[in-house]
MARDREN-509710 format. One line per 3 residues: for each residue x negated, y negated, z negated of C-alpha. Coordinates in pm, whole numbers. Layout:
<rs>
X Y Z; ...
</rs>
This chain:
<rs>
-6395 -5763 -14879; -6705 -5610 -14729; -6689 -5276 -14550
-6944 -5003 -14477; -7033 -4857 -14136; -6764 -4695 -13931
-6761 -4542 -13588; -6491 -4444 -13345; -6601 -4272 -13019
-6274 -4372 -12853; -6329 -4733 -12935; -6692 -4710 -12820
-6875 -4916 -13074; -7013 -4882 -13426; -6954 -5133 -13706
-7277 -5249 -13872; -7320 -5288 -14247; -7226 -5619 -14400
-6949 -5721 -14167; -6669 -5937 -14301; -6337 -5770 -14255
-6156 -6087 -14362; -6238 -6244 -14023; -6018 -5999 -13829
-5773 -5846 -14074; -5495 -6105 -14017; -5549 -6123 -13636
-5247 -6006 -13445; -4933 -5821 -13561; -4719 -5539 -13431
-4378 -5618 -13289; -4090 -5424 -13119; -3882 -5518 -12824
-3507 -5471 -12803; -3557 -5163 -12580; -3767 -5004 -12860
-4105 -5050 -12694; -4393 -5152 -12932; -4637 -5426 -12842
-4900 -5645 -13012; -4845 -6016 -13056; -5167 -6215 -13055
-5060 -6574 -13064; -5236 -6796 -12802; -5421 -6484 -12679
-5098 -6338 -12537; -4945 -5997 -12582; -5056 -5638 -12519
-4808 -5375 -12409; -5055 -5093 -12327; -5403 -4958 -12377
-5573 -5052 -12052; -5259 -4970 -11858; -5147 -4670 -12065
-4808 -4770 -12215; -4762 -4753 -12594; -4546 -4451 -12665
-4523 -4501 -13047; -4604 -4739 -13327; -4921 -4532 -13394
-5050 -4613 -13046; -5003 -4985 -13085; -5142 -4974 -13442
-5459 -4792 -13315; -5527 -5063 -13057; -5459 -5344 -13300
-5707 -5185 -13546; -5973 -5164 -13271; -5920 -5535 -13191
-5945 -5635 -13555; -6262 -5425 -13596; -6430 -5595 -13300
-6339 -5942 -13425; -6478 -5860 -13767; -6802 -5757 -13598
-6836 -6099 -13444; -6692 -6028 -13097; -6509 -6332 -12962
-6131 -6293 -12992; -6071 -6337 -12612; -6327 -6073 -12536
-6184 -5833 -12800; -5834 -5870 -12647; -5943 -5845 -12291
-6093 -5501 -12350; -5750 -5360 -12378; -5580 -5527 -12084
-5490 -5310 -11781; -5801 -5192 -11589; -5678 -5379 -11283
-5672 -5713 -11478; -5911 -5990 -11380; -6058 -5960 -11732
-6223 -5637 -11620; -6349 -5777 -11287; -6706 -5691 -11204
-6778 -6039 -11073; -6682 -6191 -11411; -6901 -5951 -11611
-7195 -5985 -11369; -7204 -6356 -11453; -7214 -6279 -11826
-7483 -6016 -11783; -7702 -6245 -11575; -7677 -6508 -11845
-7795 -6251 -12095; -8083 -6167 -11865; -8179 -6537 -11836
-8190 -6558 -12218; -8427 -6260 -12220; -8643 -6415 -11953
-8670 -6738 -12148; -8770 -6540 -12464; -9041 -6347 -12268
-8865 -6014 -12276; -8806 -6007 -11899; -9028 -6127 -11619
-8938 -6412 -11385; -8985 -6186 -11088; -8735 -5932 -11224
-8475 -6204 -11293; -8521 -6342 -10939; -8444 -5999 -10793
-8129 -5956 -11007; -7998 -6294 -10909; -8058 -6239 -10544
-7870 -5907 -10545; -7586 -6033 -10762; -7522 -6362 -10588
-7240 -6413 -10349; -7317 -6188 -10038; -7582 -5990 -10232
-7601 -5614 -10226; -7421 -5578 -10562; -7169 -5861 -10551
-7067 -5819 -10200; -6949 -5458 -10253; -6843 -5458 -10617
-6753 -5823 -10692; -6376 -5798 -10644; -6336 -5461 -10819
-6281 -5356 -11177; -6559 -5213 -11395; -6334 -4911 -11445
-6338 -4835 -11067; -6707 -4744 -11067; -6720 -4369 -11012
-6972 -4126 -10874; -6774 -4110 -10549; -6773 -4498 -10525
-7149 -4508 -10594; -7209 -4258 -10315; -7009 -4468 -10072
-7198 -4780 -10191; -7524 -4605 -10121; -7420 -4532 -9755
-7312 -4902 -9730; -7655 -5012 -9844; -7815 -4781 -9591
-7602 -4940 -9318; -7756 -5268 -9429; -8085 -5118 -9322
-8231 -5110 -9676; -8516 -4865 -9732; -8460 -4579 -9969
-8696 -4744 -10226; -8503 -5073 -10212; -8171 -4893 -10243
-8312 -4721 -10548; -8409 -5056 -10696; -8075 -5215 -10627
-7892 -4909 -10785; -8116 -4941 -11088; -8000 -5300 -11142
-7632 -5183 -11138; -7729 -4891 -11369; -7873 -5144 -11614
-7561 -5361 -11587; -7329 -5060 -11663; -7550 -4965 -11963
-7502 -5315 -12105; -7128 -5290 -12047; -7126 -4958 -12233
-7312 -5106 -12529; -7074 -5401 -12523; -6775 -5165 -12551
-6624 -5263 -12217; -6665 -4912 -12067; -6696 -4576 -12243
-6959 -4395 -12027; -7198 -4475 -11744; -7113 -4245 -11449
-7393 -4033 -11295; -7582 -4205 -11010; -7662 -4059 -10666
-8024 -4179 -10669; -8173 -4191 -10318; -8488 -3993 -10258
-8790 -4161 -10122; -9157 -4083 -10048; -9365 -4224 -10329
-9611 -4479 -10200; -9972 -4365 -10213; -10206 -4657 -10281
-10540 -4697 -10113; -10785 -4674 -10399; -11150 -4777 -10411
-11433 -4581 -10561; -11644 -4748 -10831; -11920 -4804 -10577
-11680 -4957 -10317; -11517 -5175 -10579; -11865 -5295 -10682
-11952 -5389 -10331; -11628 -5587 -10291; -11693 -5771 -10617
-12041 -5855 -10507; -11905 -6009 -10188; -11692 -6255 -10382
-11890 -6583 -10430; -12025 -6594 -10784; -11843 -6909 -10897
-11510 -6741 -10800; -11597 -6387 -10919; -11490 -6412 -11280
-11115 -6351 -11243; -11181 -6052 -11017; -11408 -5903 -11279
-11125 -5930 -11533; -10886 -5755 -11283; -11128 -5476 -11202
-11293 -5412 -11536; -11001 -5473 -11775; -10708 -5365 -11552
-10525 -5697 -11595; -10239 -5794 -11381; -10294 -6102 -11156
-10033 -6299 -11344; -10197 -6210 -11686; -10541 -6322 -11567
-10411 -6650 -11414; -10242 -6745 -11753; -10550 -6693 -11965
-10701 -6997 -12138; -11049 -7052 -12260; -10925 -7037 -12620
-10808 -6677 -12552; -11169 -6571 -12536; -11370 -6506 -12855
-11751 -6467 -12774; -11941 -6202 -12967; -12096 -5871 -12939
-11864 -5761 -12791; -11649 -6049 -12708; -11274 -6023 -12731
-11000 -6144 -12497; -10636 -6199 -12614; -10380 -6150 -12339
-10077 -6328 -12485; -9836 -6319 -12191; -9789 -5967 -12054
-9527 -5794 -11849; -9375 -5609 -12148; -9392 -5920 -12366
-9638 -5778 -12612; -9980 -5942 -12653; -10288 -5720 -12631
-10645 -5771 -12743; -10927 -5624 -12534; -11302 -5604 -12570
-11488 -5787 -12290; -11738 -5591 -12074; -12095 -5734 -12039
-12056 -5832 -11670; -11754 -6050 -11747; -11904 -6198 -12071
-12219 -6301 -11882; -12004 -6468 -11612; -11804 -6657 -11873
-12119 -6778 -12053; -12268 -6909 -11727; -11958 -7061 -11569
-11713 -7176 -11839; -11822 -7486 -12031; -11769 -7489 -12410
-11576 -7821 -12407; -11309 -7653 -12192; -11185 -7476 -12507
-11076 -7811 -12655; -10907 -7917 -12333; -10684 -7603 -12310
-10837 -7533 -11966; -10770 -7207 -11777; -11037 -6942 -11848
-11067 -6881 -11471; -11063 -7210 -11282; -11046 -7214 -10904
-11353 -7403 -10776; -11298 -7666 -10514; -11549 -7679 -10235
-11386 -7935 -10019; -11477 -8298 -9949; -11202 -8465 -10146
-11189 -8554 -10513; -10937 -8292 -10633; -11064 -8125 -10952
-11083 -7748 -10999; -10746 -7606 -11094; -10595 -7266 -11180
-10569 -6969 -10945; -10244 -6863 -10782; -10137 -6539 -10630
-10204 -6657 -10269; -10564 -6771 -10338; -10632 -6444 -10522
-10519 -6232 -10227; -10697 -6445 -9969; -11033 -6425 -10155
-10992 -6047 -10220; -10913 -5967 -9854; -11210 -6178 -9736
-11440 -5990 -9963; -11304 -5653 -9854; -11349 -5745 -9489
-11705 -5856 -9553; -11810 -5504 -9676; -11582 -5308 -9449
-11320 -5195 -9707; -10943 -5215 -9699; -10739 -5224 -10018
-10468 -5446 -10163; -10562 -5655 -10462; -10357 -5458 -10714
-10472 -5127 -10580; -10841 -5215 -10546; -10857 -5344 -10899
-10608 -5223 -11158; -10508 -4900 -10993; -10862 -4801 -10893
-10991 -4878 -11242; -10723 -4669 -11409; -10779 -4383 -11170
-11152 -4381 -11240; -11099 -4374 -11620; -10859 -4084 -11577
-11109 -3898 -11354; -11384 -3947 -11616; -11163 -3785 -11881
-11044 -4090 -12083; -10733 -3991 -12275; -10402 -4099 -12115
-10294 -4278 -12434; -10610 -4491 -12420; -10533 -4592 -12061
-10173 -4665 -12153; -10285 -4910 -12424; -10549 -5064 -12201
-10299 -5130 -11914; -10015 -5242 -12151; -9769 -4973 -12048
-9475 -4911 -12284; -9388 -4590 -12116; -9647 -4319 -12054
-9473 -4242 -11716; -9598 -4575 -11590; -9954 -4472 -11672
-9913 -4138 -11488; -9767 -4312 -11191; -10041 -4585 -11153
-10344 -4388 -11271; -10369 -4156 -10975; -10653 -3909 -10937
-10910 -4010 -10675; -10986 -3776 -10382; -11310 -3661 -10545
-11122 -3545 -10861; -10875 -3354 -10635; -11158 -3175 -10460
-11316 -3086 -10792; -10984 -2951 -10919; -10926 -2711 -10627
-11287 -2586 -10642; -11243 -2453 -10995; -11310 -2080 -11009
-10998 -1860 -11041; -10924 -1748 -11394; -11106 -2048 -11546
-10943 -2283 -11795; -10746 -2581 -11670; -11034 -2807 -11762
-11383 -2736 -11610; -11618 -2573 -11863; -11861 -2861 -11818
-11609 -3117 -11924; -11702 -3240 -12274; -11522 -3504 -12484
-11773 -3698 -12668; -11744 -3924 -12973; -11742 -4294 -12888
-12115 -4346 -12941; -12211 -4447 -12596; -12114 -4809 -12515
-12253 -4801 -12166; -11958 -4631 -12001; -11738 -4936 -11971
-12022 -5188 -12014; -11956 -5283 -12380; -12248 -5385 -12601
-12209 -5239 -12948; -12374 -5280 -13278; -12299 -5092 -13605
-12145 -5409 -13751; -11914 -5444 -13444; -11779 -5096 -13372
-11574 -5034 -13063; -11192 -5043 -13133; -11009 -4737 -13236
-10857 -4533 -12944; -11132 -4607 -12685; -11267 -4249 -12681
-11435 -4184 -12347; -11510 -3855 -12169; -11776 -3800 -11914
-11797 -3528 -11654; -12147 -3379 -11662; -12301 -3143 -11419
</rs>
């Protein structure tokens, strides 16, 4: 017999269409003790005398819990897990340490499928391991003991561990994600409010277009390609490192397919002239058949080691050397991706366009990364009083000028939809 969708807010989950009720309809049975108390007999899975510690007062109470267990089993929940949900809250079945292990296994599955980054998983495992910031405090408690008051005390405990406010915020965010998963799994009913610590948002050191150009010029030409990709396309270092020659399609304009991104969604970007010219001059055609990296790290030593791929350390080292050569100071991420996004925003490029270019799922990430440069702030405060929010000389043009981001364009190869640029004219 097939059943339609049902929902019970007390149970905490919804039954999807197409579930097979035959799987769970014969699981467990009601029974009564000699003293008149009702309980649920579940064979090798034991007996249940209460609803998470609240004693059954009537046959209806026990029947309600049995129905909830059968519904969960019919949905595909393992029988042991469906039974454990109704054990007393102090039971080991509700221990945070046990559920943390299950949650981490789920996160590992998501990392293997590309839905979570390796860096994110490493942080979760470090905080949830024995002695970590999450496990050390919560590991021997029940998931039903997590309250706002307990979270406040945990926040003070983290502070005594000399964690900065930003780090405490990140650790709390991991527990918040864990509790959200428990709620969706039906283990808890609600996620308690969190006492999020306040912290001063970090202000990156950005480079102007001219300063960024000087830094790029200071990078030796054979090694410059990957930095052009970071600065002109706003790629993350990990995205640029993983690119292969086959990901680039030459043309007018050329196209670059970034297959492995932070959010797991591939993106296709037009290639600026400067980067296309570098690829044509420094990437041999036969490398496409070999599956070689698009940006190889040249080897200038005296040994016989061939050129290989870039890594994060070599990228930072070359970038800081180039910055020092021209008297600039900026971290790699801030001097390339952040500075590029800020300049696009200052020139009037629509926020949605920048979001697509940078690969942000959430527009809030775009607003956080694409900060206005000092020049734009000065222009904003110099607007005459009573004027509109936007300066009167700010005009949004149709995408008929391909020189703004360095794309070459012909009528047979129009620029992709969404790349509408604005220019601030005097």
